[in-house]
C-alpha positions as a printed Julia matrix, in Angstrom:
271×3 Matrix{Float64}:
 -66.28  -116.72    12.11
 -66.12  -120.42    12.53
 -62.96  -120.05    14.59
 -64.68  -117.57    16.87
 -67.55  -119.95    17.33
 -65.19  -122.7     18.12
 -63.42  -120.59    20.71
 -66.7   -119.64    22.25
 -67.67  -123.22    22.39
 -64.33  -124.36    23.75
 -65.61  -123.85    27.15
 -68.64  -125.96    26.4
 -66.95  -128.86    24.6
 -64.08  -131.04    25.48
 -60.59  -130.34    24.19
 -60.71  -133.51    22.05
 -63.83  -132.43    20.21
 -62.34  -129.02    19.63
 -59.3   -130.55    17.95
 -61.54  -132.66    15.7
 -63.51  -129.59    14.62
 -60.28  -127.68    14.02
 -58.96  -130.51    11.81
 -62.22  -130.59     9.8
 -62.0   -126.84     9.3
 -58.4   -127.04     8.06
 -59.29  -129.85     5.66
 -62.17  -127.79     4.29
 -59.83  -124.85     3.63
 -57.41  -127.08     1.76
 -60.25  -128.55    -0.33
 -61.51  -125.04    -1.09
 -58.06  -123.91    -2.24
 -57.71  -126.97    -4.44
 -61.16  -126.33    -5.92
 -60.28  -122.71    -6.68
 -57.06  -123.87    -8.37
 -58.98  -126.38   -10.47
 -61.48  -123.68   -11.47
 -58.65  -121.39   -12.57
 -57.08  -124.23   -14.55
 -60.39  -124.99   -16.2
 -60.91  -121.29   -17.02
 -57.41  -121.18   -18.6
 -58.07  -124.34   -20.58
 -61.41  -122.89   -21.75
 -59.68  -119.69   -22.92
 -57.08  -121.71   -24.8
 -59.77  -123.83   -26.39
 -61.6   -120.68   -27.54
 -58.35  -119.31   -29.04
 -57.61  -122.62   -30.76
 -61.16  -122.74   -32.1
 -60.82  -119.21   -33.56
 -57.52  -120.11   -35.17
 -59.14  -123.15   -36.73
 -61.99  -120.98   -38.01
 -59.47  -118.52   -39.51
 -57.5   -121.35   -41.13
 -60.71  -122.82   -42.55
 -61.73  -119.45   -43.97
 -58.28  -119.05   -45.58
 -58.43  -122.56   -47.05
 -61.92  -121.93   -48.4
 -60.77  -118.68   -50.02
 -57.8   -120.48   -51.59
 -60.08  -123.25   -52.84
 -62.54  -120.75   -54.36
 -59.67  -118.94   -56.08
 -58.29  -122.22   -57.41
 -61.69  -123.12   -58.85
 -61.96  -119.75   -60.59
 -58.4   -120.01   -61.91
 -59.02  -123.55   -63.16
 -62.2   -122.47   -64.93
 -60.36  -119.55   -66.51
 -57.48  -121.84   -67.47
 -59.86  -124.27   -69.14
 -61.41  -121.39   -71.09
 -57.99  -120.12   -72.19
 -56.89  -123.6    -73.26
 -60.05  -124.07   -75.29
 -59.54  -120.67   -76.93
 -55.91  -121.52   -77.69
 -56.92  -124.83   -79.27
 -59.46  -123.03   -81.47
 -56.83  -120.48   -82.54
 -54.32  -123.23   -83.37
 -56.91  -125.1    -85.43
 -57.87  -121.91   -87.29
 -54.21  -121.11   -87.97
 -53.53  -124.67   -89.2
 -56.48  -124.49   -91.58
 -55.31  -121.1    -92.84
 -51.77  -122.4    -93.44
 -53.21  -125.46   -95.19
 -55.16  -123.22   -97.61
 -52.05  -121.15   -98.31
 -49.98  -124.27   -98.97
 -52.68  -125.69  -101.24
 -52.87  -122.42  -103.2
 -49.08  -122.27  -103.47
 -48.85  -125.91  -104.6
 -51.55  -125.38  -107.2
 -49.77  -122.28  -108.5
 -46.39  -124.07  -108.65
 -47.97  -126.96  -110.56
 -49.56  -124.63  -113.11
 -46.27  -122.77  -113.59
 -44.45  -126.03  -114.18
 -47.04  -127.02  -116.8
 -46.7   -123.58  -118.4
 -42.93  -123.95  -118.55
 -43.13  -127.45  -120.02
 -45.69  -126.39  -122.62
 -43.51  -123.5   -123.74
 -40.37  -125.61  -123.91
 -42.13  -128.28  -125.99
 -43.41  -125.63  -128.41
 -39.86  -124.45  -129.26
 -37.66  -126.25  -131.74
 -34.01  -127.1   -131.18
 -32.68  -123.93  -132.82
 -35.04  -121.71  -130.85
 -34.07  -123.34  -127.58
 -30.5   -122.09  -128.12
 -31.77  -118.51  -127.79
 -34.41  -119.11  -125.12
 -33.86  -120.23  -121.52
 -36.94  -121.19  -119.5
 -36.77  -121.67  -115.75
 -39.17  -121.9   -112.82
 -37.69  -120.3   -109.71
 -39.49  -119.53  -106.44
 -42.95  -119.63  -107.98
 -42.07  -117.54  -111.05
 -41.41  -118.49  -114.69
 -38.38  -116.75  -116.21
 -38.11  -116.72  -120.02
 -34.73  -115.28  -120.94
 -34.32  -114.2   -124.6
 -30.87  -113.68  -126.1
 -30.13  -110.12  -127.12
 -28.59  -111.05  -130.5
 -31.75  -112.94  -131.43
 -34.14  -110.11  -130.57
 -32.24  -106.97  -131.58
 -29.41  -105.62  -133.65
 -26.5   -104.18  -131.66
 -27.46  -100.92  -129.96
 -31.02  -101.11  -131.34
 -34.43  -101.61  -129.8
 -36.19  -102.64  -133.0
 -37.23  -106.31  -132.86
 -35.83  -108.47  -135.64
 -38.16  -110.49  -137.92
 -36.41  -113.69  -136.78
 -37.74  -113.16  -133.23
 -41.4   -113.08  -134.22
 -41.89  -116.85  -134.32
 -40.53  -117.23  -130.8
 -42.57  -114.3   -129.48
 -45.71  -115.75  -131.09
 -45.23  -119.04  -129.21
 -44.59  -117.18  -125.96
 -47.7   -115.05  -126.58
 -49.83  -118.16  -127.04
 -48.71  -119.56  -123.7
 -49.33  -116.2   -122.01
 -52.85  -116.06  -123.47
 -53.58  -119.62  -122.29
 -52.85  -118.6   -118.68
 -55.08  -115.56  -118.33
 -54.67  -115.14  -114.56
 -50.92  -114.59  -114.73
 -49.15  -111.23  -114.86
 -46.31  -110.59  -117.32
 -43.27  -108.39  -116.7
 -40.91  -107.75  -119.61
 -37.51  -106.65  -118.28
 -34.62  -105.35  -120.38
 -30.96  -105.84  -119.33
 -27.68  -104.66  -120.89
 -23.96  -105.06  -120.36
 -21.89  -102.17  -118.98
 -20.59  -100.88  -122.31
 -21.85   -97.29  -122.75
 -24.32   -96.71  -125.58
 -23.22   -94.23  -128.27
 -26.51   -93.61  -130.12
 -27.62   -89.98  -130.21
 -31.29   -90.82  -129.58
 -30.49   -93.13  -126.61
 -28.91   -91.48  -123.6
 -27.58   -94.53  -121.75
 -28.12   -98.2   -120.94
 -31.14   -97.36  -118.84
 -32.84   -95.97  -121.92
 -31.76   -98.9   -124.08
 -33.01  -101.56  -121.63
 -36.36   -99.81  -121.1
 -36.88   -99.24  -124.85
 -36.17  -102.9   -125.59
 -38.64  -104.06  -122.94
 -41.22  -101.63  -124.31
 -40.7   -102.95  -127.86
 -41.37  -106.54  -126.74
 -44.49  -105.48  -124.81
 -45.88  -103.64  -127.83
 -45.28  -106.62  -130.12
 -47.07  -108.92  -127.66
 -49.98  -106.5   -127.56
 -50.19  -105.34  -131.19
 -49.14  -108.44  -133.12
 -50.32  -111.24  -130.83
 -53.28  -109.71  -128.96
 -52.0   -110.15  -125.4
 -54.13  -108.1   -122.99
 -52.05  -104.95  -122.27
 -53.53  -104.79  -118.77
 -51.46  -107.86  -117.94
 -48.2   -106.43  -119.3
 -45.52  -104.34  -117.63
 -42.32  -103.07  -119.26
 -39.21  -102.25  -117.25
 -35.52  -101.61  -117.82
 -32.7   -102.49  -115.43
 -29.83  -101.23  -117.53
 -26.49  -102.8   -116.69
 -27.3   -103.24  -113.0
 -28.65  -106.8   -112.99
 -25.78  -108.86  -114.47
 -25.76  -112.65  -114.39
 -22.14  -112.94  -115.56
 -18.95  -110.9   -115.54
 -18.71  -107.91  -117.87
 -14.98  -108.55  -118.12
 -15.33  -110.99  -121.02
 -17.18  -110.98  -124.34
 -19.06  -114.14  -123.34
 -20.11  -112.61  -120.04
 -21.32  -109.39  -121.66
 -23.33  -111.41  -124.19
 -25.11  -113.24  -121.33
 -25.86  -109.95  -119.57
 -27.49  -108.52  -122.74
 -30.86  -110.2   -122.46
 -34.58  -109.56  -122.22
 -36.56  -111.5   -119.65
 -40.26  -112.25  -119.78
 -41.29  -112.96  -116.2
 -44.63  -114.69  -115.65
 -46.04  -114.54  -112.13
 -49.28  -115.84  -110.57
 -51.94  -113.31  -109.78
 -51.58  -112.16  -106.21
 -55.34  -111.76  -105.79
 -55.91  -115.28  -104.46
 -53.08  -114.9   -101.95
 -54.29  -111.44  -100.9
 -57.78  -112.85  -100.4
 -56.32  -115.55   -98.16
 -54.3   -112.97   -96.25
 -57.45  -110.88   -95.74
 -59.13  -114.0    -94.35
 -56.32  -114.78   -91.93
 -57.64  -115.87   -88.52
 -57.9   -113.07   -85.99
 -56.07  -114.13   -82.81
 -56.45  -110.78   -81.0
 -59.98  -111.42   -79.78
């Protein structure tokens, strides 16, 4: 349009003026093209800035989510640690009570053993062996002191020893008493006794009944049992070994009630 005007005016203006107008027109076109290029560049930069801004928003949202999760996890971890500490303290207290109960029981058993040993004279100690093993008092009585060979009738000579044992048992009322008969492996030949099982059980029963009937030990605390020839402490291949195996043991054990009560009160760690 401008060119047409210029041509129409060419007849009216000098050639020099026409060239000046033509130069101005060309310069304007160049400036317009440059402006359009700048606009496009600015539009591209704006689009990139918008994209970068969205990416930053997304990254911020992800970081915030991670932070929130970390806070929740840390709070949960603190709760779990506190719970674990409480459980450890409860378990330590429970173990402490068990150890105290066990120590008290061991001390009482040692006193019981010492009292019994001091009550026996030198001759009696040859036929009686008193030991404390693993929280239990074992009183082992020689077979030849208690019974005649192949018999389960208690000899009069054994009564003094059994009376002293009965006194100790009665002094410790919270302890259970197991009387256990043992034999060697030589078969029994009595018509009224079938085998060594019978003999060992009858001997244990005889001791229990003497403790009850003669010395007033509470029968509810007593148990009689026979182990026959199957609990040897020496070889049955020699006379000395067989003599050691023929024995009656009085086994004194603490009442399990206090330990069962502690077990029932064990800390619950499943909550």
